[in-house]
C-alpha positions as CSV (number, residue, x, y, z in Angstrom):
1,X,116.5,111.2,45.2
2,X,116.0,115.2,45.0
3,X,111.8,115.2,45.1
4,X,112.1,118.5,43.1
5,X,113.8,116.6,40.6
6,X,111.5,113.6,39.0
7,X,112.1,110.6,37.0
8,X,108.7,110.9,35.5
9,X,109.3,115.0,34.5
10,X,111.6,114.1,32.4
11,X,109.9,111.4,30.4
12,X,107.3,113.4,29.9
13,X,108.7,116.2,28.4
14,X,107.2,117.4,25.1
15,X,103.6,116.3,25.9
16,X,100.4,118.4,26.2
17,X,98.7,116.6,29.1
18,X,95.2,117.3,27.5
19,X,96.0,115.9,23.6
20,X,99.3,114.6,23.6
21,X,100.5,117.3,21.0
22,X,104.2,119.0,21.7
23,X,103.0,121.4,24.6
24,X,104.0,124.9,23.4
25,X,103.0,126.8,27.3
26,X,102.8,125.4,30.5
27,X,99.5,125.7,32.2
28,X,98.5,125.3,36.1
29,X,96.4,123.2,37.3
30,X,94.1,124.0,39.4
31,X,94.2,127.2,37.1
32,X,94.8,130.4,39.0
33,X,90.9,131.9,38.4
34,X,89.8,128.9,41.1
35,X,92.3,129.8,43.8
36,X,92.7,133.4,45.5
37,X,95.2,135.8,45.4
38,X,97.8,135.5,47.2
39,X,97.9,132.1,45.0
40,X,99.8,129.0,46.6
41,X,103.6,128.6,46.2
42,X,104.5,125.9,43.6
43,X,101.1,125.8,42.2
44,X,101.3,122.5,40.1
45,X,101.8,123.2,36.1
46,X,102.0,120.9,33.4
47,X,102.5,120.8,29.7
48,X,99.9,121.9,27.2
49,X,99.5,122.8,23.8
50,X,98.7,126.6,23.1
51,X,95.3,125.1,21.6
52,X,94.5,123.0,24.7
53,X,95.4,126.1,27.6
54,X,93.2,128.9,25.5
55,X,90.2,126.4,24.9
56,X,89.7,126.2,28.8
57,X,90.0,129.4,29.6
58,X,86.1,130.7,29.3
59,X,84.8,127.5,30.7
60,X,87.1,127.7,33.8
61,X,85.8,131.5,34.5
62,X,82.2,130.3,34.2
63,X,82.7,127.8,36.8
64,X,84.5,130.0,39.2
65,X,81.8,132.8,39.0
66,X,79.1,130.2,38.7
67,X,80.2,128.3,42.0
68,X,80.8,131.8,43.8
69,X,77.3,133.0,42.7
70,X,75.2,129.7,43.9
71,X,77.5,129.7,47.6
72,X,76.6,133.4,47.8
73,X,72.9,133.4,46.5
74,X,73.0,135.4,44.0
75,X,75.1,137.3,41.5
76,X,74.9,140.7,43.2
77,X,78.8,141.3,42.9
78,X,78.6,143.1,46.4
79,X,77.8,139.9,48.4
80,X,80.0,137.6,46.5
81,X,83.2,136.6,48.7
82,X,85.9,135.9,45.9
83,X,87.6,139.5,45.0
84,X,88.4,138.0,41.3
85,X,85.1,136.5,40.8
86,X,83.8,140.1,41.5
87,X,86.3,141.7,39.0
88,X,85.4,139.2,36.4
89,X,81.3,139.7,36.5
90,X,81.9,143.8,37.1
91,X,83.5,143.9,33.6
92,X,81.8,140.7,31.9
93,X,78.0,141.7,32.4
94,X,76.8,139.5,29.7
95,X,78.3,136.7,31.9
96,X,76.3,137.7,35.0
97,X,73.6,137.9,33.0
98,X,74.1,134.2,32.1
99,X,74.6,133.3,35.3
100,X,71.4,134.9,36.8
101,X,69.4,133.6,33.8
102,X,70.5,129.6,35.1
103,X,69.0,130.6,38.9
104,X,65.0,128.8,38.8
105,X,63.2,130.3,41.8
106,X,61.3,127.3,43.9
107,X,59.8,129.1,46.7
108,X,59.9,132.8,48.0
109,X,63.2,132.5,49.4
110,X,64.1,129.4,47.7
111,X,66.3,129.1,44.5
112,X,67.9,125.8,42.4
113,X,70.7,126.6,40.3
114,X,70.9,125.0,36.4
115,X,75.0,124.8,35.5
116,X,75.7,124.3,32.0
117,X,76.8,120.6,32.6
118,X,78.9,120.1,29.4
119,X,81.0,123.4,30.4
120,X,81.3,122.1,34.4
121,X,82.4,118.3,32.6
122,X,85.2,120.0,30.5
123,X,86.4,121.7,33.5
124,X,86.4,118.6,35.3
125,X,88.0,116.3,33.3
126,X,90.4,119.2,32.6
127,X,91.4,119.4,35.9
128,X,91.7,115.3,36.5
129,X,94.4,115.1,33.6
130,X,96.1,117.3,34.7
131,X,96.2,116.3,38.2
132,X,96.9,112.7,37.0
133,X,100.1,113.7,34.6
134,X,101.4,115.7,38.1
135,X,101.1,113.1,40.1
136,X,101.2,109.8,38.3
137,X,101.3,110.1,34.2
138,X,99.0,111.5,31.7
139,X,95.8,109.7,30.5
140,X,94.8,111.1,27.1
141,X,92.1,108.6,27.1
142,X,88.3,108.6,27.8
143,X,87.7,108.2,31.4
144,X,85.4,105.6,32.8
145,X,83.8,108.3,35.0
146,X,83.2,112.0,34.9
147,X,81.1,112.8,38.2
148,X,80.6,116.0,40.0
149,X,77.6,117.1,42.7
150,X,77.4,119.4,45.5
151,X,79.0,118.1,48.3
152,X,76.3,118.9,50.8
153,X,74.1,116.8,48.8
154,X,76.0,113.4,49.6
155,X,74.8,110.9,52.2
156,X,76.8,110.5,55.6
157,X,78.3,107.1,53.6
158,X,78.7,108.7,50.5
159,X,80.5,111.5,51.5
160,X,82.6,109.2,53.7
161,X,83.3,107.2,50.8
162,X,84.4,109.8,48.6
163,X,86.8,111.6,51.7
164,X,88.5,108.6,52.6
165,X,88.7,106.7,49.2
166,X,86.5,103.7,50.5
167,X,87.5,100.9,47.5
168,X,87.4,96.8,48.0
169,X,90.7,96.9,45.4
170,X,94.1,96.2,46.5
171,X,95.9,99.3,47.4
172,X,98.4,99.8,44.5
173,X,101.8,101.9,44.9
174,X,102.1,104.2,41.9
175,X,105.6,104.2,39.7
176,X,108.7,104.9,41.2
177,X,110.0,108.6,40.1
178,X,106.2,110.0,40.7
179,X,105.1,112.4,42.9
180,X,102.8,110.1,44.0
181,X,105.5,107.4,44.8
182,X,106.8,110.1,46.8
183,X,103.8,111.1,48.8
184,X,103.4,107.3,49.8
185,X,106.6,107.7,51.2
186,X,106.2,111.0,53.1
187,X,108.5,112.9,51.2
188,X,106.2,115.7,49.7
189,X,107.7,117.1,46.5
190,X,106.0,120.5,47.1
191,X,105.0,122.4,50.2
192,X,100.9,121.8,50.0
193,X,99.2,120.6,53.2
194,X,98.0,116.9,53.4
195,X,95.0,115.9,55.1
196,X,95.2,112.2,54.8
197,X,95.3,111.1,50.9
198,X,94.1,114.6,49.9
199,X,96.3,117.3,48.7
200,X,95.4,120.8,49.7
201,X,96.3,123.1,47.5
202,X,94.2,126.1,49.3
203,X,92.7,125.7,52.3
204,X,88.7,126.2,51.9
205,X,89.2,126.7,47.9
206,X,91.0,123.8,46.6
207,X,92.1,119.9,47.1
208,X,92.5,116.9,45.4
209,X,93.6,113.4,45.6
210,X,95.0,111.3,43.0
211,X,95.1,107.2,43.7
212,X,96.1,104.0,41.7
213,X,93.0,101.1,42.2
214,X,93.6,99.1,39.4
215,X,93.1,102.4,37.4
216,X,93.4,106.1,38.0
217,X,91.0,107.8,40.1
218,X,91.2,111.8,40.5
219,X,89.1,113.4,43.1
220,X,88.6,117.0,43.6
221,X,86.7,119.7,46.1
222,X,86.5,123.2,44.5
223,X,85.3,126.0,47.3
224,X,84.3,123.2,49.8
225,X,81.1,122.8,47.5
226,X,81.6,121.0,44.4
227,X,82.4,117.3,44.7
228,X,84.2,115.6,41.6
229,X,85.5,112.6,40.4
230,X,87.3,111.4,37.2
231,X,88.1,107.5,37.1
232,X,90.3,105.4,34.4
233,X,89.7,101.8,34.5
């Protein structure tokens, strides 16, 4: 079987992976704003309707900028690491002010950042739906869990469980023809690096993992800072 020609792809033609409508466009998962140029080859794409595709853009832009500002300690563009985030904030001073206003001083040299959690959740769930559809099949229903925390706030045991998918449920093999099935057979359908069950889209910037453990579990790490998990029973 040619790993670039999958049964699952043919069955899902004509489906927006976010709402189930007819897709008018193709959407990158993750969005290019969450990775750096030069972009990874064969960046995953999924079918999406034009309405869904457009509706996530501002929230994805917000999250990309917010994360880099938090990691770098401020909104001064001269101190930011990501060129695309610098460009966004330089041409969008309103977004810069909004992010700067979410910073709360705790001590003279210590700040806490208060994210707009609804916007973050919107992006995290969108990414999880995209990865589930790309690796397995669409998950249009509401998930049981949508969680996200800074990776550094996890305890050693929590970090180990997150990274290694600790579970007492039996390991299940994904559906024949899906990308996840090919990965389980070590016949990788793309050029991404793999670290355990993690698919590294861009080192240091974005990685994800999708597993079937009685349901569907999607994990993501953005900029090696934000740990995200979405699960469906």
